[in-house]
C-alpha positions in Angstrom: 73.5 97.8 112.5 71.8 97.0 109.2 68.9 94.6 109.5 70.3 92.7 106.5 73.3 91.6 108.4 72.7 88.1 109.8 76.1 87.4 111.3 78.7 89.7 113.1 81.6 91.0 111.2 84.8 89.1 112.0 88.0 90.8 113.2 91.2 88.8 112.8 93.0 89.3 116.1 96.7 89.9 115.5 96.0 88.5 112.0 95.5 84.8 111.5 97.3 84.3 114.8 96.2 80.7 115.5 98.1 79.5 112.5 100.8 82.1 111.8 103.1 84.2 113.9 101.1 87.0 115.4 101.3 90.7 114.2 103.4 89.7 111.1 102.6 90.6 107.5 102.2 86.9 106.9 99.4 86.6 109.6 97.7 89.7 108.3 97.8 88.7 104.7 96.5 85.2 105.4 93.6 86.7 107.3 92.7 89.1 104.6 93.0 86.3 101.9 90.4 84.4 103.9 88.0 87.3 103.7 88.4 89.0 107.1 86.6 92.3 106.9 88.7 93.6 109.8 92.2 92.9 111.1 93.5 93.9 114.5 97.2 94.5 115.3 99.2 96.0 118.1 101.6 99.0 117.8 104.6 99.8 119.9 107.3 102.4 119.4 111.0 101.9 119.1 113.4 104.3 120.7 113.7 106.3 117.5 110.0 106.7 117.3 109.3 104.1 114.6 105.9 102.4 115.1 106.2 98.7 114.7 103.7 95.8 115.1 104.3 94.0 118.4 102.0 93.1 121.3 104.7 93.1 124.1 107.3 95.7 124.7 109.7 92.7 125.0 110.7 90.7 121.9 111.4 87.5 124.0 108.0 85.8 123.4 107.8 86.3 119.7 111.5 86.3 118.7 113.4 84.6 121.5 115.5 87.8 121.9 115.5 89.5 125.4 115.2 93.0 124.0 112.9 95.8 125.0 112.1 97.4 121.6 111.4 100.7 123.3 115.1 101.0 124.2 116.6 100.4 120.8 116.2 102.0 117.3 114.3 100.0 114.7 117.6 99.5 112.8 118.8 97.2 115.6 115.8 94.9 115.4 114.7 95.0 111.7 116.6 91.8 110.8 115.3 89.8 113.8 113.0 86.9 112.9 109.5 87.1 114.5 108.5 83.5 113.8 107.4 82.7 117.4 109.7 79.7 117.9 108.4 79.0 121.4 104.9 78.4 119.9 105.6 77.1 116.4 109.1 75.5 116.8 110.8 75.2 113.4 107.6 75.5 111.3 108.6 78.8 109.8 112.3 78.3 109.8 113.9 79.6 106.7 111.1 82.1 106.0 111.8 85.8 106.2 109.3 86.8 108.9 110.3 90.0 110.5 108.8 92.6 112.9 106.9 94.8 110.5 106.7 98.6 110.6 103.3 100.1 110.8 104.0 101.6 107.3 104.4 98.1 105.8 101.2 96.8 107.5 99.2 99.7 106.2 100.7 99.3 102.7 99.3 95.8 102.8 95.9 97.2 103.8 95.8 99.1 100.5 95.5 95.9 98.6 92.3 95.2 100.5 90.6 98.6 100.3 87.3 97.4 101.7 88.9 95.9 104.8 89.6 98.0 107.9 92.2 97.8 110.6 91.8 98.1 114.4 95.2 99.6 115.3 95.9 99.2 119.0 98.1 101.8 120.5 99.8 99.9 123.4 100.0 101.3 126.9 103.7 100.3 127.4 104.7 102.8 124.7 102.3 105.4 125.9 103.8 105.1 129.4 107.4 105.3 128.0 107.1 108.1 125.4 104.0 110.0 126.4 100.5 110.1 124.8 101.0 113.0 122.4 104.2 111.7 120.9 102.9 108.2 120.4 99.5 109.2 119.0 101.0 111.7 116.6 103.6 109.1 115.4 100.9 106.5 114.7 98.5 108.9 113.0 101.2 110.3 110.8 102.0 106.8 109.5 98.3 106.0 109.0 97.4 109.2 107.2 97.4 107.7 103.7 94.9 105.0 104.7 93.1 106.8 107.6 89.7 105.8 106.4 90.6 102.2 106.8 91.8 102.6 110.4 90.2 102.7 113.8 92.6 103.6 116.5 92.0 101.5 119.6 93.5 101.5 123.1 92.9 100.8 126.7 94.0 104.4 127.4 91.1 106.9 127.2 93.4 109.9 127.1 95.2 108.5 124.0 91.9 107.9 122.3 90.6 111.4 123.1 93.9 112.7 121.7 93.6 110.6 118.5 90.1 111.9 117.9 91.3 115.5 118.5 94.1 115.0 116.0 91.7 113.7 113.3 91.4 110.0 113.7 88.6 108.6 111.5 87.4 106.3 114.3 88.4 105.2 117.9 87.7 102.1 119.9 88.0 101.7 123.7 89.2 98.4 125.1 87.5 97.8 128.4 89.3 96.4 131.4 86.1 95.7 133.4 82.3 95.8 133.2 81.0 98.3 135.8 78.8 101.4 136.1 81.9 103.5 136.4 83.2 102.1 133.1 79.8 102.8 131.5 80.0 106.4 132.6 83.5 106.7 131.1 82.3 105.2 127.9 79.4 107.6 127.6 81.8 110.5 128.1 84.3 109.2 125.6 81.7 108.1 123.0 83.9 105.8 121.0 82.9 104.2 117.7 83.7 100.8 119.1 83.6 99.3 122.6 85.8 96.2 122.8 85.6 93.7 125.7 86.6 90.1 126.5 83.3 88.2 126.2 84.0 86.5 129.6 83.7 89.9 131.4 80.1 90.7 130.3 77.3 89.7 132.7 74.6 87.1 132.0 72.3 87.2 129.0 69.6 88.8 131.2 71.7 92.0 131.4 71.5 94.1 128.3 74.6 95.6 126.7 75.0 99.3 127.2 73.3 101.3 124.4 75.2 104.1 122.8 76.7 105.4 119.6 79.2 102.6 119.5 79.4 99.1 118.1 80.2 96.2 120.5 83.2 94.0 119.7 83.9 90.9 121.8 87.1 88.8 121.9 88.6 86.1 122.1 86.0 83.9 120.3 86.9 80.8 118.2 83.5 79.1 118.3 81.0 80.2 115.5 78.0 79.3 117.7 79.3 81.5 120.5 79.8 84.3 118.0 76.2 84.1 116.9 75.0 84.1 120.5 76.9 87.2 121.1 75.6 88.7 117.9 72.0 88.1 119.2 73.0 90.1 122.3 74.1 93.0 120.2 77.7 92.4 119.2 78.4 93.8 115.7 82.1 92.6 115.7 83.7 89.4 116.9 87.4 89.3 117.3 89.1 85.9 116.8 92.6 84.6 116.4 91.3 81.7 114.3 89.8 83.5 111.4 90.2 80.3 109.3 87.8 78.2 111.5 85.3 81.0 111.7 85.3 81.6 108.0 84.9 77.9 107.2 81.5 77.9 108.9 78.9 78.4 106.1 77.1 81.1 108.1 80.2 83.3 107.9 80.9 82.9 104.2 78.7 85.7 102.9 79.8 89.3 102.4 83.6 89.0 102.1 84.2 92.6 103.0 88.0 91.9 103.1 88.2 90.9 99.4 90.8 92.7 97.5 89.7 95.3 95.0 
């Protein structure tokens, strides 16, 4: 990490998800407009192999429709509105907010060439379709903007496969903090280690050193972000990129600025 960096880089978790429907083009664009140097989004596969942005395999939470997207082709869900009515009510009624394909999300990234995307390959799709099929499908769609993408997952096998197939970067999402996990991390040697900040031990315990950068989520307090930075976090993942970016300490170096 450069000594000139005084604050961690911010990662917009599922886009600007505190204010806009998560994993939508609207949420991603609003995060990038606010200068997010990184965005994070989740990828599942439809039955026809189309990678789309969705955290859950079920569409019920984000669309109100009781559909498992892994069981249907993209053509059967492409017109469904993903405005999260259970969370936002009618706030986005009348707006065309659909489940985006990975292709559309990465086309958006081209407008912000300095920004990078943490592309999470979800375990539900890996379990359903198999590691090789899913990883190849995602990497194929990401090929045109591969240098802007870091493939992340909870699944170590998927990450090893992504690296073998030419992924520019990989990031492992930890389920726990333990010596066994540390050993696995050292063997995998990812570019990023991602962990819920509540799972790390007290400040007296140092973060594991390695070739990776540490990324902690879910942080919405700028002061906490700086505390974690002092402990060694290079990246801070937040659903409220707006609040974080409003803090004067996070207004330098808008790596996500377009062109």
